[in-house]
N, C-alpha and C positions, 0 to 999 in steps of 0.2 A: 431529569431523565434518567432513565436506568442505565446502569453500565451494561454495555453490551460486549460479552466475551466468548471466545470459542466460535465464532462464525465463520462459515464458508465464504468462499468467494462470490458462490452464486447468491450467497443470502446478503453478503454486501451490497452487490451489485443491485437487488431490488430495493434494498433500504435506503440507499443513496441515488435511486434511479438513473443509473448508468449503464451503457453497454458491457464495460470491461473496468472493474474497480482497480487493477493494477495501473491501467493507463490514468484513471484518474489520480490514484496516488502519486505518481510520477507528477502530473500536472501539477497538483497540488503542492508536490516540494518546489517545482521550478519556480512558481510563482509566489512562494517566501512563505507559504501556510506551513512554517515548519512543524507548530502544535497540533493542526489538523492532520497533518501526515501522521505523525507518532501517535496520535490517538487512533486513527483508523487501522495503522498497523496491529497496534496492540489488541484491536477487537479480533484480528483474524486467528483462527486456530492453526495450529503446529503445522498442518499440510497446507494450508494456504499460505504462511509465511515463507514456507519452501517453495513454494509456484511462485511467489512473489518474485524471490531471489532468482530463479530461473528466467523470469520474465526480464527482470532488469538487466541481468548478463547478456542475454539473447535479442532484446528488443530496443534498449535504451542505448542511447552514445556513451561511449567511455567516459566523456570528461564528466558525466554526473554521476559514476559508479559509485567513486570514493566518497562524495558527499552523503549519497543516499544510504549508503551501506554504513555509515558513520551513524546516521541517525537510527536505524534499525537497532542498533546495539544499545 
């Protein structure tokens, strides 16, 4: 499969067939699929990555923030 780079959140939602790619990413991480999480994060464009961080800090329980943020670096 070809590498997917610089995709918007909407493009990722269509590709992965989900309503909210950010929720999907958090669920993927919580379920222990760290490699898949990193792959999806790297596929996002810069603006979508910023939007994901905003989503993380506003919608996700604080106990996961540190772990997920470490995976994004």
